[in-house]
C-alpha positions in Angstrom: -0.2 0.1 0.0 3.0 2.5 0.7 4.3 1.6 -2.5 1.3 2.4 -4.4 0.7 5.8 -2.6 4.0 6.7 -3.7 3.6 5.4 -7.2 0.5 7.7 -6.7 2.4 11.1 -5.3 4.4 10.3 -8.6 2.3 10.1 -10.8 0.5 13.4 -9.4 3.7 15.1 -9.4 4.7 14.2 -12.7 1.0 15.9 -14.3 1.5 18.6 -12.1 4.6 19.3 -14.5 3.0 18.8 -17.3 -0.3 20.8 -16.5 2.3 23.4 -15.9 4.0 23.6 -19.2 0.7 23.2 -20.6 -0.5 26.3 -19.1 2.5 28.2 -19.9 2.1 28.0 -23.5 -1.6 27.8 -23.8 -1.5 24.6 -25.3 -5.3 23.9 -24.8 -6.4 26.5 -27.0 -5.3 24.5 -30.2 -6.8 21.6 -28.7 -9.8 23.3 -28.8 -10.5 24.7 -25.4 -10.9 27.9 -24.2 -9.4 27.2 -20.8 -6.8 25.0 -18.6 -10.2 24.2 -16.6 -12.2 23.3 -19.7 -9.5 21.2 -20.7 -9.2 19.3 -17.5 -12.4 18.6 -16.9 -13.7 17.6 -20.8 -10.3 16.2 -22.4 -8.9 15.0 -18.7 -12.2 13.7 -17.4 -11.2 15.5 -14.0 -13.9 16.2 -11.5 -14.4 20.0 -11.3 -12.4 20.0 -7.7 -10.0 17.9 -8.7 -9.3 20.0 -11.7 -9.2 23.0 -9.3 -7.1 21.7 -7.0 -4.5 20.8 -9.6 -4.4 24.2 -11.5 -3.7 26.2 -8.8 -1.0 23.6 -7.4 0.5 23.8 -11.1 0.2 27.9 -11.4 1.9 28.0 -7.2 4.7 25.2 -8.1 5.7 27.4 -11.5 6.8 30.4 -9.0 7.6 28.2 -6.3 9.2 24.5 -8.0 10.3 23.4 -4.2 6.2 22.4 -4.0 7.0 19.7 -6.5 9.3 17.6 -4.3 6.9 18.2 -1.7 3.9 17.0 -3.8 6.5 14.0 -4.7 7.7 12.9 -1.3 3.8 13.2 0.4 4.7 16.5 2.9 2.7 18.6 1.4 -0.9 17.7 -0.7 -2.9 19.6 -3.2 -5.2 20.8 -0.9 -2.8 22.5 1.2 -1.0 23.9 -1.8 -4.1 25.5 -2.9 -5.0 26.8 0.1 -1.7 28.5 0.7 -0.9 29.5 -3.0 -2.4 32.8 -2.7 -0.6 33.9 0.5 2.9 32.5 -0.5 5.2 35.6 -1.7 9.6 35.1 -2.5 10.3 36.2 1.1 7.7 34.0 2.8 7.2 30.8 1.1 10.1 28.6 2.2 9.2 28.7 6.1 5.4 28.7 5.3 5.4 25.5 2.9 8.1 23.8 5.9 5.7 24.9 8.6 2.8 22.9 6.4 4.9 20.1 6.2 2.4 16.8 6.7 0.0 19.0 8.2 -3.8 18.3 8.4 -6.4 20.7 6.5 -7.2 22.5 9.6 -3.9 23.3 10.9 -2.9 24.7 7.1 -6.6 26.7 7.6 -4.6 28.0 10.9 -1.2 28.6 9.1 -3.8 30.5 6.5 -5.3 32.7 9.2 -1.7 33.6 10.6 -0.5 34.8 7.3 -3.7 36.9 6.4 -6.1 37.4 10.0 -9.8 38.1 9.7 -11.3 40.6 11.8 -13.5 39.0 14.6 -17.3 38.6 13.7 -20.1 39.8 15.3 -22.1 37.8 17.3 -25.5 36.8 15.0 -28.6 34.7 16.1 -31.2 34.3 13.2 -33.8 31.9 12.5 -33.3 29.6 9.5 -36.5 28.9 6.8 -38.1 25.8 7.4 -36.8 22.9 5.3 -38.6 22.1 2.3 -40.9 19.2 2.1 -40.9 16.1 0.6 -42.4 15.8 -2.5 -45.6 13.0 -2.4 -45.4 10.6 -4.6 -48.7 11.0 -6.7 -48.4 7.0 -7.8 -49.0 6.4 -3.7 -52.6 8.1 -3.9 -54.3 5.5 -6.5 -54.0 2.7 -4.1 -56.9 0.3 -3.0 -57.8 0.3 0.8 -57.3 -3.4 0.6 -53.4 -2.6 -0.9 -52.9 0.4 1.3 -53.1 -1.9 4.6 -50.6 -4.4 3.5 -48.1 -1.3 2.6 -45.2 -0.4 5.1 -46.1 3.1 7.0 -43.9 6.1 4.9 -42.3 7.9 7.7 -40.6 11.2 6.4 -36.7 11.2 7.0 -35.6 13.5 9.4 -34.1 17.0 7.7 -30.5 16.9 8.3 -29.2 20.2 9.4 -25.9 21.8 8.3 -22.7 20.7 9.7 -21.1 22.9 12.3 -18.3 25.3 11.1 -15.4 26.1 13.6 -12.9 28.6 11.0 -9.7 30.2 11.9 -10.1 34.1 11.7 -6.4 34.5 13.1 -3.9 32.3 15.4 -5.9 33.4 18.5 -9.6 33.8 17.1 -12.0 31.4 15.7 -15.5 31.5 14.1 -18.1 29.1 15.0 -21.3 28.6 13.1 -23.8 25.7 14.4 -27.3 25.4 14.0 -29.6 25.0 17.2 -33.3 23.7 18.2 -35.6 26.4 19.3 -34.8 24.7 22.7 -31.4 25.2 22.9 -32.0 29.2 21.9 -34.7 29.0 24.8 -32.0 28.3 27.1 -29.4 30.3 25.4 -31.9 33.4 26.6 -32.2 32.3 30.0 -28.6 31.8 30.7 -28.0 35.4 29.4 -30.6 36.9 31.0 -29.5 35.0 34.9 -25.5 35.9 33.8 -26.1 39.8 33.6 -24.2 40.6 36.9 -21.4 38.8 35.8 -21.7 38.6 31.7 -23.4 42.3 31.4 -23.2 42.3 27.9 -24.3 38.9 27.4 -21.3 38.1 25.0 -22.2 34.5 23.7 -18.5 34.1 23.2 -17.8 34.3 27.2 -20.9 32.3 27.7 -20.1 29.8 25.7 -16.5 29.5 26.9 -17.9 29.2 30.3 -20.4 26.4 29.2 -17.0 24.3 27.9 -15.5 24.7 30.8 -18.3 23.6 33.3 -18.7 20.4 30.3 -14.9 19.7 30.3 -14.8 19.4 33.9 -17.9 17.0 34.7 -16.3 15.1 31.6 -12.8 14.8 32.7 -14.5 13.6 36.5 -16.7 11.1 34.5 -14.2 9.9 31.8 -10.5 10.2 33.8 -11.4 10.3 37.5 -9.5 14.2 37.9 -10.4 15.1 41.2 -9.0 18.5 42.8 -8.8 16.6 45.8 -8.7 12.7 45.3 -9.0 10.6 48.2 -7.2 7.7 49.0 -7.2 5.1 46.8 -8.4 2.1 48.1 -7.6 -1.4 47.3 -10.2 -3.2 44.6 -11.3 -6.4 45.1 -8.9 -9.0 43.7 -11.6 -9.9 41.1 -13.3 -7.0 39.9 -14.1 -5.3 36.8 -13.9 -2.2 38.2 -11.2 0.0 37.6 -10.6 2.5 40.7 -10.3 5.8 40.2 -6.9 6.2 41.8 -5.7 3.5 38.4 -8.0 5.9 35.9 -6.2 8.8 36.4 -2.4 7.2 36.1 -3.6 5.6 33.1 -4.8 8.6 31.9 -1.9 10.9 32.8 0.6 8.1 31.8 -0.6 7.5 28.2 -1.6 11.2 27.5 -5.3 10.9 26.9 -4.3 8.8 23.6 -4.6 5.2 22.1 -1.6 3.7 22.9 -1.9 1.0 20.9 2.0 0.8 19.2 1.7 -1.1 15.5 4.3 -2.0 13.1 4.2 1.9 12.1 3.9 3.2 15.3 1.4 4.1 18.0 -2.1 5.3 17.3 -2.9 9.0 17.5 -6.6 8.4 18.3 -7.6 10.6 21.0 -11.4 9.8 20.1 -13.8 7.0 22.0 -11.4 5.8 24.1 -11.9 3.0 26.7 -9.4 1.5 29.9 -8.0 -1.9 28.3 -6.4 -4.7 30.1 -3.4 -5.9 28.5 -4.2 -9.2 30.5 -8.0 -9.7 29.6 -10.1 -9.8 32.6 -11.2 -13.2 31.9 -7.8 -14.7 31.7 -7.4 -13.3 35.4 -5.6 -9.6 34.3 -6.2 -7.2 37.5 -7.5 -3.9 37.5 -3.7 -2.3 38.4 -2.2 0.7 36.6 0.7 -1.9 35.0 -2.4 -3.8 34.0 -4.5 -1.0 32.3 -3.7 0.9 29.3 -6.0 3.4 27.1 -7.1 2.1 23.9 -9.1 3.3 21.4 -12.5 1.8 20.4 -11.3 -0.1 17.4 -7.9 -1.1 18.9 -9.5 -2.3 22.1 -11.8 -4.5 20.2 -8.8 -6.0 17.6 -7.1 -6.6 20.4 -9.9 -8.8 22.0 -10.2 -10.4 18.8 -6.8 -11.6 18.7 -6.4 -12.8 22.1 -10.3 -14.3 22.0 -10.0 -15.4 18.5 
């Protein structure tokens, strides 16, 4: 798989080099296409997004050839180059491209925000229009009463809410955009009213920060057994599935809140859906001690159980 991925990266770099030349000479005109984009989508059959990424990357690579090396060794992606291209200059391109190596899209967006900071956005709450109702199938109206009893009940699918957006405006400022229910909006109104003594202007960002601080404290207490004044650890029963709070705290601290499974390529980087894992399974007599408990993501916890039990 790694060899195939490397082959794909080399092929992409070769294609970008060819597009650089094609664009510089405007050879697409002689082929009967009015633009490089038209040539890529109609002659090369690339999707619009794929064509856009490659064209922007080719034009950036003409100015800064080191981009091609990053594409070939996998340290830069087409999306990374496309996001950074408008902000690259002769003076900064070396340091910016070095900072972008092997970074995920969110980190690249934060890097772009540091290069081109945006002002803070003003808080805004507005009512969204009602979602369109699905059209009724006219053929369903011409069904006899006998047949109707045999048909399954048709349940309209619940409308999907737009995905929340977290966008970097500057190195230390982010815009959050989310759709909430009327019930949540009512809670927000009540919180703004009750918190006026502490937050006179009802600033939503301050309310959100306080709410997240309380939620984080609750989750850390429940999942990681974090406590301001932990009690003296008690000995757990020798044959018990219960993991003592002191063991949970120490395991979470030791493993850094991250899956501790180590594969042939290194340690798993997952920080979500973490579970406490018995290195020697409980069913095989494994105790709930710090030495025998490690953090695992849900996938690796199930994977190791399958390896042990078959």
